[in-house]
C-alpha positions as CSV (number, residue, x, y, z in Angstrom):
1,M,5.3,-51.7,-168.4
2,L,9.0,-53.0,-168.1
3,S,9.8,-55.2,-171.3
4,T,11.2,-58.7,-170.8
5,E,13.9,-58.2,-173.4
6,G,15.2,-55.3,-171.2
7,V,15.0,-57.2,-168.0
8,L,17.2,-60.0,-169.7
9,E,19.8,-57.5,-171.1
10,S,20.4,-55.1,-168.3
11,G,21.3,-57.5,-165.6
12,E,19.9,-54.9,-162.9
13,Q,17.4,-56.1,-160.5
14,P,13.9,-55.4,-161.5
15,C,11.1,-53.9,-159.4
16,I,9.2,-57.3,-159.5
17,Q,10.8,-60.1,-157.3
18,L,11.5,-62.9,-159.3
19,E,12.1,-65.0,-156.1
20,P,8.5,-66.2,-155.7
21,L,8.5,-67.3,-159.4
22,K,11.1,-70.1,-158.2
23,S,8.3,-71.6,-156.2
24,T,5.6,-71.3,-159.0
25,H,7.0,-73.2,-161.7
26,L,8.7,-76.2,-159.9
27,P,6.5,-79.0,-159.8
28,G,5.4,-80.3,-156.5
29,K,5.6,-77.1,-154.9
30,A,2.4,-74.8,-153.7
31,T,1.6,-71.6,-154.8
32,P,3.0,-68.7,-152.9
33,T,0.5,-67.0,-150.6
34,G,2.0,-63.3,-150.8
35,G,1.5,-60.9,-153.4
36,S,-1.2,-62.2,-155.9
37,P,-0.1,-61.0,-158.9
38,K,-2.6,-59.5,-161.7
39,V,-4.0,-61.7,-164.3
40,T,-4.8,-60.4,-167.8
41,A,-8.3,-60.8,-169.4
42,N,-7.3,-64.0,-171.0
43,G,-6.4,-65.5,-167.7
44,V,-2.4,-65.5,-168.2
45,H,-0.1,-64.0,-165.9
46,D,1.3,-61.1,-167.8
47,I,5.1,-60.7,-166.4
48,E,5.5,-64.1,-165.1
49,D,4.1,-66.1,-168.2
50,R,6.0,-63.9,-170.6
51,I,9.3,-64.7,-168.7
52,L,8.6,-68.7,-168.3
53,R,7.6,-68.9,-172.0
54,I,10.7,-67.1,-173.5
55,T,13.3,-68.8,-170.9
56,G,11.7,-72.3,-171.6
57,Y,12.1,-72.6,-168.0
58,Y,12.0,-76.4,-167.2
59,G,9.7,-76.9,-170.3
60,Y,7.2,-74.5,-169.4
61,N,4.0,-74.3,-171.2
62,P,2.2,-71.1,-171.9
63,G,-0.7,-70.6,-169.5
64,Y,0.8,-73.2,-167.0
65,S,1.8,-71.0,-164.2
66,S,0.7,-70.3,-160.5
67,H,-2.6,-69.0,-161.3
68,R,-3.5,-72.2,-162.2
69,R,-2.7,-73.6,-158.5
70,E,-4.2,-70.9,-156.6
71,D,-6.2,-73.3,-154.4
72,G,-2.7,-74.4,-152.8
73,S,-2.9,-77.8,-154.2
74,E,0.3,-79.6,-155.2
75,S,1.1,-79.8,-158.9
76,R,2.1,-83.2,-160.2
77,P,4.3,-83.5,-162.9
78,E,3.2,-85.2,-165.9
79,T,4.7,-88.8,-166.9
80,P,6.7,-88.0,-170.2
81,A,4.9,-89.7,-173.0
82,S,8.3,-90.4,-174.8
83,D,9.2,-93.3,-172.2
84,I,5.8,-94.9,-172.1
85,S,5.4,-94.6,-176.1
86,I,9.2,-96.3,-176.3
87,E,8.2,-99.1,-173.6
88,S,4.8,-99.7,-175.6
89,R,6.2,-99.8,-178.8
90,S,9.4,-102.3,-177.6
91,Y,6.9,-104.3,-176.2
92,Q,4.8,-104.4,-179.4
93,T,7.7,-105.1,-181.1
94,C,8.5,-108.3,-179.1
95,A,4.7,-109.3,-179.1
96,N,4.6,-109.0,-182.8
97,T,8.0,-111.0,-183.6
98,A,6.7,-113.7,-181.1
99,L,3.6,-113.9,-182.9
100,K,5.1,-113.8,-186.4
101,V,7.4,-116.8,-185.1
102,L,4.6,-118.7,-183.7
103,G,2.6,-118.2,-186.9
104,G,5.4,-119.4,-188.8
105,L,6.1,-122.3,-187.0
106,L,2.4,-123.4,-187.4
107,M,2.8,-122.5,-190.9
108,V,5.6,-125.0,-191.7
109,L,3.4,-127.9,-190.2
110,C,0.7,-126.9,-192.3
111,V,3.2,-126.6,-195.6
112,S,4.8,-129.9,-194.8
113,S,1.5,-131.7,-193.6
114,S,-0.5,-130.5,-196.8
115,W,2.4,-131.6,-199.3
116,V,2.9,-134.8,-197.4
117,G,-0.9,-135.4,-197.9
118,T,-0.7,-134.3,-201.4
119,T,1.9,-136.9,-202.2
120,Q,0.4,-139.8,-200.3
121,V,-3.1,-139.3,-201.8
122,V,-1.5,-139.3,-205.2
123,K,-0.2,-142.9,-204.5
124,L,-3.4,-143.8,-203.3
125,T,-5.0,-142.7,-206.4
126,F,-2.8,-144.5,-208.5
127,Q,-3.8,-147.8,-207.0
128,S,-7.3,-147.4,-209.0
129,F,-6.9,-144.7,-211.4
130,S,-3.6,-144.3,-213.1
131,C,-3.9,-141.2,-215.5
132,P,-1.3,-138.5,-214.3
133,F,-2.2,-136.1,-216.9
134,F,-5.9,-136.0,-216.0
135,I,-5.2,-135.8,-212.3
136,S,-2.7,-132.8,-213.0
137,W,-5.4,-131.0,-215.3
138,F,-8.2,-131.4,-212.8
139,S,-6.0,-129.9,-209.9
140,S,-4.7,-127.0,-211.6
141,N,-8.1,-126.2,-212.6
142,W,-8.9,-125.6,-208.8
143,N,-6.4,-122.5,-209.0
144,I,-9.3,-120.5,-210.3
145,L,-10.5,-120.5,-206.6
146,F,-7.4,-118.9,-205.5
147,F,-8.6,-115.0,-206.1
148,P,-12.4,-115.8,-204.8
149,I,-10.6,-116.9,-201.4
150,Y,-8.1,-114.1,-201.4
151,Y,-10.8,-111.5,-201.6
152,S,-12.9,-113.0,-199.1
153,G,-9.9,-113.0,-196.6
154,H,-9.4,-109.3,-197.9
155,V,-12.7,-108.1,-197.1
156,F,-12.9,-110.1,-193.9
157,T,-9.7,-108.7,-192.6
158,T,-9.6,-105.2,-193.9
159,G,-13.5,-104.5,-194.1
160,E,-13.1,-102.8,-197.5
161,K,-16.5,-102.2,-199.5
162,Q,-15.0,-103.2,-202.9
163,T,-16.7,-105.3,-205.4
164,P,-15.0,-108.5,-206.7
165,I,-15.1,-107.1,-210.1
166,Q,-13.3,-103.7,-208.9
167,K,-10.5,-105.8,-206.8
168,F,-10.1,-107.9,-210.2
169,R,-9.6,-104.9,-212.4
170,E,-7.2,-103.2,-209.4
171,C,-5.1,-106.4,-209.4
172,S,-5.0,-106.8,-213.2
173,K,-2.8,-103.9,-213.3
174,L,0.1,-106.6,-213.2
175,F,-0.4,-107.1,-216.8
176,G,-0.1,-103.4,-217.7
177,E,-1.6,-100.0,-216.9
178,D,-4.2,-100.8,-219.4
179,G,-5.2,-104.0,-217.5
180,M,-5.4,-107.3,-218.7
181,T,-6.1,-107.7,-222.5
182,L,-6.2,-111.0,-224.5
183,K,-2.9,-110.7,-226.2
184,L,-1.5,-110.2,-222.6
185,F,-3.6,-113.0,-221.3
186,V,-1.9,-115.5,-223.7
187,K,1.5,-113.9,-223.8
188,R,1.9,-113.7,-219.7
189,T,-0.1,-116.6,-219.0
190,A,0.9,-119.3,-221.4
191,P,4.6,-119.8,-220.3
192,F,3.7,-120.1,-216.8
193,S,0.6,-122.3,-217.1
194,I,2.8,-124.9,-219.5
195,L,5.7,-124.7,-216.9
196,W,3.2,-125.2,-214.1
197,T,1.6,-128.2,-215.9
198,L,4.7,-129.9,-216.7
199,T,5.9,-129.7,-213.2
200,N,2.8,-131.2,-212.0
201,Y,2.8,-133.8,-214.6
202,L,6.4,-134.9,-214.3
203,Y,5.9,-135.3,-210.4
204,L,3.1,-137.6,-210.5
205,L,4.9,-139.9,-213.4
206,A,7.9,-139.9,-210.8
207,L,5.3,-141.2,-208.1
208,R,4.6,-143.9,-210.3
209,K,8.1,-145.3,-210.6
210,L,9.7,-144.2,-206.9
211,T,8.4,-143.8,-203.5
212,A,7.0,-140.6,-201.9
213,T,10.3,-140.1,-200.2
214,D,12.4,-140.3,-203.0
215,V,10.6,-138.0,-205.1
216,S,10.1,-135.4,-202.5
217,A,13.7,-135.5,-202.0
218,L,14.5,-135.2,-205.5
219,Y,12.1,-132.4,-205.9
220,C,14.0,-130.5,-203.3
221,C,16.9,-130.1,-205.8
222,H,14.9,-127.3,-207.2
223,K,16.6,-124.7,-204.8
224,A,20.0,-125.7,-206.2
225,F,18.4,-125.2,-209.8
226,V,17.1,-121.8,-208.9
227,F,20.6,-120.9,-207.8
228,L,21.9,-121.7,-211.0
229,L,19.5,-120.6,-213.2
230,S,19.5,-117.2,-211.0
231,W,23.2,-116.9,-211.8
232,I,23.0,-117.4,-215.5
233,V,19.5,-116.0,-216.5
234,L,19.1,-113.2,-213.9
235,K,23.0,-112.3,-213.7
236,D,23.1,-112.9,-210.0
237,R,26.5,-112.8,-208.4
238,F,27.0,-116.0,-206.2
239,M,28.5,-115.4,-202.6
240,G,31.9,-116.2,-203.6
241,V,32.2,-113.4,-206.2
242,R,30.4,-110.6,-204.1
243,V,32.4,-111.4,-200.9
244,C,35.5,-111.4,-202.9
245,M,35.1,-108.1,-203.9
246,K,34.2,-106.8,-200.5
247,Y,36.6,-108.8,-198.2
248,R,39.5,-109.6,-200.5
249,D,41.7,-107.9,-197.7
250,S,40.4,-109.9,-195.1
251,L,42.2,-113.3,-195.9
252,Y,45.3,-113.4,-193.8
253,N,45.4,-116.3,-192.0
254,C,44.9,-120.3,-192.3
255,V,41.7,-120.2,-190.2
256,C,40.1,-117.5,-191.8
257,L,40.7,-118.8,-195.0
258,A,39.5,-122.2,-194.4
259,L,36.7,-120.7,-193.2
260,M,36.2,-118.6,-195.9
261,V,36.2,-121.4,-198.5
262,V,33.2,-122.8,-196.9
263,I,31.5,-119.1,-196.9
264,L,32.4,-118.4,-200.3
265,Y,31.5,-121.2,-202.1
266,G,28.8,-122.4,-200.1
267,Q,26.0,-122.1,-202.6
268,I,28.3,-124.0,-205.2
269,V,29.0,-126.8,-202.5
270,A,25.0,-126.8,-202.1
271,A,24.6,-127.5,-205.9
272,I,27.2,-130.0,-206.0
273,M,25.6,-131.8,-203.2
274,A,22.3,-132.0,-204.9
275,I,23.7,-133.2,-208.1
276,T,25.9,-135.9,-206.1
277,G,22.5,-136.9,-204.4
278,I,20.7,-137.2,-207.6
279,V,23.6,-139.6,-209.0
280,M,23.6,-141.7,-205.6
281,M,19.6,-142.0,-206.2
282,A,19.9,-143.0,-209.6
283,Y,22.9,-145.4,-208.7
284,A,21.1,-147.2,-206.0
285,D,19.2,-149.6,-208.4
286,G,22.1,-149.7,-210.7
287,F,21.1,-146.9,-213.4
288,H,18.4,-149.0,-215.2
289,G,15.0,-150.0,-214.9
290,D,12.0,-147.8,-213.3
291,S,14.5,-146.2,-210.7
292,F,16.7,-144.6,-213.4
293,V,13.4,-143.2,-215.1
294,G,11.7,-142.2,-211.9
295,V,14.6,-140.1,-211.1
296,A,15.0,-138.8,-214.3
297,L,11.2,-137.5,-214.1
298,A,11.6,-136.2,-210.6
299,V,14.7,-134.1,-211.5
300,G,12.6,-132.9,-214.6
301,S,9.9,-131.7,-212.4
302,A,12.5,-129.7,-210.2
303,S,14.1,-128.4,-213.0
304,T,10.6,-126.9,-214.6
305,S,9.7,-125.7,-211.3
306,A,12.8,-123.9,-210.8
307,L,12.4,-122.2,-214.4
308,Y,8.9,-121.1,-213.3
309,K,10.1,-119.5,-210.2
310,V,13.1,-117.8,-212.0
311,L,10.7,-116.3,-214.6
312,F,8.3,-115.5,-211.9
313,K,10.9,-113.4,-210.2
314,M,11.9,-111.7,-213.5
315,F,8.8,-110.9,-214.6
316,L,6.5,-110.6,-211.5
317,G,8.9,-110.0,-208.6
318,S,7.2,-106.9,-207.2
319,A,3.9,-108.2,-207.3
320,N,1.9,-108.2,-204.0
321,L,-0.3,-110.8,-202.7
322,G,-3.7,-109.7,-204.7
323,E,-1.8,-109.4,-207.9
324,V,-0.3,-113.0,-207.2
325,A,-3.6,-114.4,-206.5
326,H,-5.1,-112.7,-209.5
327,F,-2.3,-114.4,-211.6
328,I,-2.8,-117.9,-210.3
329,S,-6.4,-117.8,-211.0
330,T,-6.0,-116.5,-214.4
331,M,-3.3,-119.4,-214.9
332,G,-6.5,-121.6,-213.9
333,F,-8.5,-120.1,-216.5
334,F,-6.0,-120.6,-218.9
335,N,-5.3,-124.2,-218.1
336,L,-9.4,-124.7,-218.3
337,I,-9.7,-123.4,-221.7
338,F,-6.6,-124.2,-223.6
339,I,-5.2,-127.2,-222.0
340,S,-8.6,-129.0,-221.9
341,C,-7.6,-130.5,-225.1
342,V,-4.7,-132.7,-224.1
343,P,-6.7,-135.1,-221.8
344,L,-9.1,-135.3,-224.6
345,I,-6.2,-136.3,-227.0
346,L,-4.6,-138.6,-224.4
347,Y,-8.1,-140.5,-224.0
348,F,-8.7,-140.8,-227.8
349,T,-5.2,-142.1,-228.2
350,R,-5.9,-144.6,-225.4
351,V,-2.7,-143.1,-223.7
352,E,-4.9,-142.8,-220.5
353,H,-8.0,-144.4,-220.1
354,L,-10.5,-142.7,-218.5
355,G,-13.4,-144.9,-218.3
356,S,-17.2,-143.7,-217.3
357,L,-17.6,-141.1,-215.0
358,S,-19.2,-143.2,-212.6
359,S,-16.0,-145.1,-212.2
360,L,-13.8,-142.2,-211.2
361,P,-12.4,-141.9,-207.7
362,W,-13.8,-138.5,-207.1
363,G,-13.1,-138.7,-203.6
364,Y,-9.3,-139.0,-204.1
365,L,-9.4,-136.6,-207.0
366,F,-11.2,-134.0,-204.7
367,G,-9.2,-134.6,-201.8
368,L,-6.0,-134.4,-203.7
369,A,-7.1,-131.3,-205.6
370,G,-8.1,-129.4,-202.2
371,L,-4.8,-130.2,-200.7
372,W,-2.9,-129.1,-203.8
373,L,-4.8,-125.7,-203.7
374,V,-4.1,-125.4,-199.9
375,F,-0.5,-125.8,-200.4
376,N,-0.4,-123.4,-203.0
377,I,-2.3,-120.7,-200.9
378,L,-0.1,-121.6,-197.9
379,V,3.1,-121.0,-199.7
380,H,2.0,-117.7,-201.4
381,V,0.2,-116.5,-198.4
382,G,2.9,-117.6,-195.9
383,V,5.6,-115.5,-197.8
384,V,3.7,-112.5,-197.1
385,L,2.5,-113.2,-193.3
386,T,5.7,-114.6,-192.1
387,Y,9.4,-115.5,-192.9
388,P,10.1,-117.1,-196.6
389,I,12.4,-119.5,-194.9
390,L,10.1,-121.2,-193.0
391,I,7.8,-122.0,-196.2
392,S,11.1,-123.6,-197.5
393,I,11.7,-125.5,-194.4
394,G,8.0,-126.8,-194.6
395,T,8.6,-128.2,-197.9
396,L,11.8,-129.7,-196.7
397,L,10.2,-131.4,-193.7
398,S,7.8,-133.1,-196.4
399,V,10.8,-135.6,-196.6
400,P,10.9,-136.8,-193.3
401,G,7.1,-136.9,-193.3
402,N,6.5,-139.1,-196.4
403,A,9.2,-141.3,-195.1
404,A,7.6,-141.9,-191.7
405,V,4.3,-142.7,-193.7
406,D,6.2,-144.9,-196.1
407,V,7.7,-147.0,-193.4
408,L,4.6,-147.4,-191.1
409,K,2.1,-147.7,-193.8
410,H,3.6,-148.9,-196.9
411,E,6.6,-150.8,-195.0
412,V,9.2,-149.4,-197.3
413,I,12.8,-150.6,-196.7
414,F,15.4,-147.9,-197.7
415,S,19.0,-148.9,-198.5
416,V,21.9,-147.2,-197.2
417,V,22.6,-145.5,-200.9
418,R,19.4,-144.0,-200.7
419,L,19.3,-142.7,-197.3
420,A,22.8,-141.1,-198.0
421,A,21.5,-139.5,-201.2
422,T,18.3,-138.1,-199.4
423,C,20.6,-136.8,-196.4
424,I,23.0,-135.1,-199.0
425,I,20.1,-133.4,-200.9
426,C,18.5,-132.2,-197.6
427,L,21.9,-130.7,-196.5
428,G,22.3,-128.9,-199.7
429,F,18.9,-127.8,-199.5
430,L,19.6,-126.3,-195.8
431,L,22.8,-124.7,-197.1
432,L,20.9,-122.8,-199.7
433,L,18.3,-121.4,-197.1
434,L,21.0,-119.5,-195.4
435,P,20.2,-115.5,-195.5
436,E,21.6,-113.4,-198.3
437,E,23.8,-111.4,-196.0
438,W,24.9,-114.2,-193.9
439,D,28.7,-114.5,-195.9
440,S,28.9,-110.6,-195.0
441,V,28.0,-110.7,-191.5
442,T,30.2,-114.0,-190.8
443,L,33.2,-112.2,-192.5
444,R,32.6,-108.8,-190.6
445,F,32.7,-110.9,-187.5
446,L,35.8,-112.6,-188.1
447,A,37.3,-109.4,-189.1
448,N,36.4,-107.9,-185.8
449,I,37.7,-110.8,-184.1
450,A,41.1,-110.6,-185.9
451,D,41.2,-106.7,-184.9
452,K,40.7,-107.5,-181.6
453,K,43.5,-110.0,-181.5
454,S,45.7,-107.6,-183.3
455,E,44.9,-104.7,-180.8
456,E,45.8,-107.3,-177.8
457,N,49.1,-108.4,-179.5
458,G,50.0,-104.4,-180.1
459,E,49.3,-104.1,-176.4
460,E,51.3,-106.9,-175.2
461,L,54.1,-105.5,-177.4
462,T,54.1,-102.2,-176.1
463,E,53.8,-103.3,-172.5
464,S,56.9,-105.6,-173.1
465,S,58.9,-102.9,-174.8
466,G,58.2,-100.6,-171.7
467,Q,59.4,-103.2,-169.4
468,T,62.5,-103.8,-171.6
469,R,63.4,-99.9,-171.4
470,S,62.9,-99.6,-167.8
471,R,65.1,-102.9,-167.2
472,S,67.7,-101.2,-169.8
473,R,67.6,-97.9,-167.6
474,A,67.9,-99.9,-164.5
475,N,71.3,-101.6,-166.0
476,G,72.6,-98.2,-167.0
477,T,72.1,-98.7,-170.7
478,V,69.9,-96.5,-172.9
479,S,68.2,-97.7,-176.2
480,I,67.9,-95.8,-179.1
481,P,65.0,-96.3,-181.5
482,L,66.0,-96.7,-185.2
483,A,64.6,-94.1,-187.5
């Protein structure tokens, strides 16, 4: 038998005609009628299949030869799976992005409405029950339900058959490889629980002095405080330092320089705008009375909230949703066990008069605690399910939401100074919501535009020099280039 390698190397015409083979492997061609070749015991043409297999002719697959089309039927080429898979992947990616954006918009509405509802229910509760620490403590106890709600949703979506205790122990690795011990429970949970309680308590105290719109606007300053604390505590470089090191050679014309000032110091400008809004809000009523105290309390709430978020990022930055749910439920237990003594102390010292249990506005209390829990769940779950920037926008939209309720229901009239302060704080908040790499992208875009302009100027100079040389030759003069 003539070997295939010998046929391919010698270049001589073999005794087997290769002409019919051209019609056997091409798609859409019928099997030649003449010269039925031999078929081996395993059903594969010996010579034909070996040659096509070695040469890889038109993507030949072993066993796919003319003997499979002996009935004379046409062979149809298979549609390439790669093209179909690419199209399906692109369609699926677009669909997932659209669903994520729509879900994000829905999440924005839910976050803003839940926060507006929480703030307005607090104002309604204060009309008949003015005990802010008890309200804060009662609402914080509901954080215990965070992990059971997460576990129910996890089982419903994934179908895992894992007991709550097993899942709880799995998520408790957040405290260490050995799980949660009493020492770690107190050490890790106590600072966050205290900051959580202070944030809520100061926020409620501010609502007794100011309108819901002013307090929600001042609370948005926590974004600027997070930036400042991250710069100091976490040693994060702000955009100006980072971009100056990357693009220090790109500042070469006045337009770029003006834009660069805005880009480099955008975060600093946002922090200054937040401080300016705070000062204007305090100045609205003359730096005295309840207004100034309310502004100080709202700023204190924003500060403790910023410190809580920075410490959370420092110690628990890589936690997943299950571990976050575990941690917040743990804070609820800490609040119930260790902070329950504070409402009792305030009651016996008559700082907060609770009255009898039957006289408490349980409807408002349960509604407030439920809305606060929904807001916390939406914030932490929304960061995982959609874009985090949308959650921040939802918090910002609570300012116009509260303003609409204050104007329509409570008939509040805002002064020009308060409106200006609110707008400045909101603009600073939006400036801090810009993506982390927006400065690099903008500078790269400006650098590309500048490069294109320099290339066009170079081409114009080349064309003008060519025209000058042609005119010089026409006039009988020769230009000698300088060395």
